[in-house]
N, CA, C and O atoms as a DFTB+ gen file, in Angstrom:
304 C
 N C O
     1  1     110.311      97.391      98.959
     2  2     110.885      97.426     100.174
     3  2     110.760      98.853     100.828
     4  3     110.948      99.872     100.163
     5  1     110.466      98.873     102.030
     6  2     110.238      99.955     102.816
     7  2     111.618     100.636     103.106
     8  3     112.681     100.144     102.727
     9  1     111.513     101.849     103.833
    10  2     112.789     102.557     104.335
    11  2     113.316     101.637     105.532
    12  3     114.503     101.347     105.680
    13  1     112.189     101.181     106.438
    14  2     112.723     100.168     107.479
    15  2     113.398      99.105     107.165
    16  3     114.330      98.703     107.861
    17  1     112.967      98.467     105.972
    18  2     113.632      97.192     105.452
    19  2     115.077      97.715     105.022
    20  3     116.121      97.205     105.428
    21  1     115.001      98.819     104.130
    22  2     116.406      99.274     103.614
    23  2     117.412      99.414     104.792
    24  3     118.507      98.851     104.796
    25  1     116.919     100.271     105.863
    26  2     117.714     100.376     107.110
    27  2     118.390      98.890     107.506
    28  3     119.581      98.685     107.738
    29  1     117.440      98.040     107.517
    30  2     118.002      96.847     108.483
    31  2     118.793      96.215     107.373
    32  3     119.915      95.864     107.739
    33  1     118.548      96.011     106.293
    34  2     119.424      95.497     105.218
    35  2     121.007      96.268     105.170
    36  3     122.039      95.663     104.881
    37  1     120.928      97.699     105.515
    38  2     122.243      98.514     105.602
    39  2     123.004      97.888     106.625
    40  3     124.182      97.542     106.538
    41  1     122.061      97.738     107.837
    42  2     122.891      97.172     109.123
    43  2     123.509      95.803     109.122
    44  3     124.540      95.436     109.685
    45  1     122.585      95.051     108.296
    46  2     123.166      93.711     108.069
    47  2     124.319      93.625     107.193
    48  3     125.155      92.722     107.235
    49  1     124.321      94.747     106.287
    50  2     125.926      94.504     105.271
    51  2     126.859      95.339     105.972
    52  3     128.041      95.277     105.635
    53  1     126.522      96.075     106.854
    54  2     127.926      96.629     107.921
    55  2     128.285      95.730     108.612
    56  3     129.498      95.522     108.644
    57  1     127.369      94.849     109.435
    58  2     127.674      93.869     110.416
    59  2     128.653      92.750     109.536
    60  3     129.691      92.332     110.050
    61  1     128.269      92.354     108.311
    62  2     128.885      91.300     107.373
    63  2     130.164      91.939     107.194
    64  3     131.195      91.384     107.574
    65  1     130.166      93.080     106.636
    66  2     131.615      93.911     106.336
    67  2     132.671      94.017     107.407
    68  3     133.868      94.044     107.121
    69  1     132.148      94.085     108.835
    70  2     132.955      94.408     109.764
    71  2     133.361      92.844     110.246
    72  3     134.509      92.604     110.620
    73  1     132.393      91.873     110.208
    74  2     132.763      90.603     110.534
    75  2     134.022      90.026     109.600
    76  3     134.892      89.345     110.143
    77  1     134.076      90.290     108.352
    78  2     135.181      89.888     107.683
    79  2     136.277      90.647     107.944
    80  3     137.354      90.060     108.047
    81  1     136.224      92.117     108.105
    82  2     137.474      92.660     108.665
    83  2     138.006      92.095     109.572
    84  3     139.170      91.703     109.498
    85  1     137.210      91.930     110.676
    86  2     137.593      91.108     111.833
    87  2     138.302      89.771     111.741
    88  3     139.214      89.455     112.505
    89  1     137.830      88.994     110.754
    90  2     138.403      87.781     110.671
    91  2     139.816      87.806     109.787
    92  3     140.730      86.992     109.920
    93  1     139.790      88.862     108.906
    94  2     141.198      89.269     108.150
    95  2     141.842      89.772     109.099
    96  3     142.917      89.181     109.198
    97  1     141.721      90.643     109.921
    98  2     142.647      91.020     110.915
    99  2     143.086      90.275     111.965
   100  3     144.099      90.522     112.620
   101  1     142.314      89.338     112.141
   102  2     142.784      88.124     113.186
   103  2     143.604      87.238     112.363
   104  3     144.538      86.717     112.973
   105  1     143.479      86.929     111.083
   106  2     144.269      86.019     110.471
   107  2     145.724      86.695     110.354
   108  3     146.715      85.966     110.419
   109  1     145.838      87.860     110.210
   110  2     146.987      88.590     110.047
   111  2     147.807      88.508     111.681
   112  3     148.950      88.109     111.907
   113  1     146.984      88.928     112.472
   114  2     147.685      88.650     113.749
   115  2     148.027      87.446     114.245
   116  3     148.928      87.486     115.083
   117  1     147.592      86.405     113.990
   118  2     147.863      85.065     114.199
   119  2     148.772      84.390     113.511
   120  3     149.132      83.268     113.867
   121  1     149.301      85.063     112.327
   122  2     150.509      84.967     111.680
   123  2     151.840      85.375     112.070
   124  3     152.966      84.924     111.863
   125  1     151.386      86.332     112.676
   126  2     152.551      87.206     113.748
   127  2     153.382      86.386     114.717
   128  3     152.872      85.907     115.729
   129  1     154.717      86.217     114.394
   130  2     155.253      85.212     115.185
   131  2     156.241      85.845     116.203
   132  3     156.577      85.185     117.186
   133  1     156.623      86.849     116.044
   134  2     157.471      87.784     116.884
   135  2     156.856      88.336     118.177
   136  3     156.144      89.336     118.267
   137  1     157.307      87.394     119.309
   138  2     156.715      87.856     120.709
   139  2     157.146      88.814     121.576
   140  3     156.533      89.406     122.464
   141  1     158.649      88.922     121.089
   142  2     159.371      89.901     122.116
   143  2     159.540      91.430     121.355
   144  3     160.288      92.320     121.761
   145  1     158.925      91.484     120.513
   146  2     158.735      92.858     119.898
   147  2     158.405      94.004     120.757
   148  3     157.586      93.917     121.671
   149  1     159.191      95.329     120.394
   150  2     158.650      96.371     121.344
   151  2     157.103      96.808     121.015
   152  3     156.567      96.382     119.991
   153  1     156.399      97.680     121.929
   154  2     155.283      97.934     121.669
   155  2     154.783      98.671     120.444
   156  3     153.618      98.481     120.095
   157  1     155.563      99.496     119.761
   158  2     155.361     100.156     118.332
   159  2     155.302      98.906     117.490
   160  3     155.183      99.277     116.323
   161  1     155.324      97.969     117.541
   162  2     155.603      96.812     116.463
   163  2     154.419      96.617     115.684
   164  3     153.379      96.446     116.321
   165  1     154.363      96.607     114.408
   166  2     152.971      96.415     113.663
   167  2     152.254      95.447     114.278
   168  3     151.058      95.735     114.332
   169  1     152.561      94.324     114.799
   170  2     151.756      93.314     115.499
   171  2     150.731      93.904     116.391
   172  3     149.533      93.621     116.400
   173  1     151.429      94.868     117.238
   174  2     150.362      95.711     118.254
   175  2     149.362      96.395     117.461
   176  3     148.173      96.411     117.779
   177  1     149.810      96.933     116.481
   178  2     149.074      97.704     115.652
   179  2     147.815      97.120     115.259
   180  3     146.687      97.604     115.360
   181  1     148.246      95.800     114.709
   182  2     147.160      95.060     114.034
   183  2     146.111      94.629     115.278
   184  3     144.915      94.495     115.023
   185  1     146.617      94.424     116.608
   186  2     145.787      94.076     117.603
   187  2     144.901      95.102     117.967
   188  3     143.738      94.807     118.245
   189  1     145.325      96.378     118.009
   190  2     144.605      97.548     118.121
   191  2     143.554      97.579     116.992
   192  3     142.397      97.337     117.337
   193  1     143.784      97.833     115.739
   194  2     142.827      97.533     114.771
   195  2     141.845      96.576     114.910
   196  3     140.722      96.854     114.489
   197  1     142.062      95.430     115.453
   198  2     141.131      94.344     115.595
   199  2     140.232      94.639     116.766
   200  3     139.019      94.433     116.765
   201  1     141.066      95.235     117.960
   202  2     140.115      95.719     119.099
   203  2     138.849      96.707     118.452
   204  3     137.667      96.443     118.671
   205  1     139.227      97.717     117.740
   206  2     138.512      98.664     117.259
   207  2     137.222      98.058     116.550
   208  3     136.024      98.259     116.750
   209  1     137.951      97.184     115.584
   210  2     136.684      96.744     114.762
   211  2     135.607      95.635     115.497
   212  3     134.412      95.458     115.257
   213  1     136.309      95.103     116.276
   214  2     135.396      94.313     117.474
   215  2     134.486      95.215     117.992
   216  3     133.304      94.909     117.835
   217  1     134.753      96.341     118.621
   218  2     133.813      97.371     119.104
   219  2     132.741      98.106     118.086
   220  3     131.661      98.539     118.487
   221  1     133.129      98.178     116.884
   222  2     132.299      98.773     115.968
   223  2     131.207      97.703     115.539
   224  3     130.049      97.983     115.227
   225  1     131.800      96.349     115.575
   226  2     130.971      95.290     115.203
   227  2     129.724      95.191     116.438
   228  3     128.533      95.046     116.164
   229  1     130.183      95.283     117.607
   230  2     129.261      95.057     118.643
   231  2     128.220      96.402     118.506
   232  3     126.995      96.283     118.511
   233  1     128.876      97.596     118.392
   234  2     127.804      98.506     118.315
   235  2     127.036      98.576     117.183
   236  3     125.919      99.053     117.386
   237  1     127.269      98.264     116.096
   238  2     126.491      97.990     114.800
   239  2     125.593      96.866     115.127
   240  3     124.438      96.871     114.701
   241  1     126.010      95.982     115.796
   242  2     124.978      94.962     116.128
   243  2     123.792      95.144     117.177
   244  3     122.706      94.565     117.221
   245  1     124.296      96.067     117.959
   246  2     123.321      96.401     118.925
   247  2     122.320      97.240     118.326
   248  3     121.138      97.036     118.605
   249  1     122.718      98.352     117.373
   250  2     121.481      99.231     116.865
   251  2     120.881      98.084     115.821
   252  3     119.654      98.074     115.714
   253  1     121.438      97.372     115.247
   254  2     120.715      96.397     114.191
   255  2     119.467      95.658     114.955
   256  3     118.355      95.512     114.448
   257  1     119.768      95.310     115.988
   258  2     119.011      94.413     116.967
   259  2     117.812      95.213     117.720
   260  3     116.778      94.706     118.156
   261  1     118.147      96.418     117.765
   262  2     117.059      97.537     118.383
   263  2     116.396      97.761     117.172
   264  3     115.172      97.730     117.303
   265  1     116.777      97.968     116.083
   266  2     116.006      98.157     114.856
   267  2     115.127      97.189     114.259
   268  3     114.143      97.425     113.557
   269  1     115.678      95.851     114.684
   270  2     114.768      94.944     114.131
   271  2     113.494      94.443     115.065
   272  3     112.494      93.847     114.665
   273  1     113.796      94.833     116.371
   274  2     112.837      94.819     117.500
   275  2     111.647      95.604     117.063
   276  3     110.463      95.278     116.982
   277  1     112.309      96.804     116.784
   278  2     110.962      98.057     116.611
   279  2     110.400      97.633     115.246
   280  3     109.200      97.738     114.993
   281  1     111.288      97.158     114.384
   282  2     110.495      96.529     112.931
   283  2     109.497      95.625     113.366
   284  3     108.307      95.909     113.229
   285  1     109.941      94.364     113.973
   286  2     108.866      93.407     114.262
   287  2     107.686      93.942     115.041
   288  3     106.587      93.588     114.613
   289  1     107.701      94.646     115.995
   290  2     106.872      95.264     116.909
   291  2     105.778      96.052     115.978
   292  3     104.576      95.947     116.221
   293  1     106.204      96.736     115.049
   294  2     105.476      97.555     114.177
   295  2     104.569      96.612     113.135
   296  3     103.427      96.816     112.721
   297  1     105.423      95.580     112.879
   298  2     104.798      94.493     111.531
   299  2     103.639      93.742     112.211
   300  3     102.821      93.209     111.462
   301  1     103.448      93.622     113.753
   302  2     102.344      92.816     114.197
   303  2     101.134      93.378     114.363
   304  3     100.183      92.695     114.744
């Protein structure tokens, strides 16, 4: 396995981990039922974490696709 393949595998692993984290945070957020809570409520903290996780997932996916395109263009 070359270094490019290893880097792609690391990106795939990070994407998978972030997707699992996002799904877990979404499930926790969905189970929260108190809609009249103040802003400092844990539900809003979970939403914040979910947003951060989404952003990290998108950034990681963007890097992954760029690296994949580079890898495929050099393989041909």
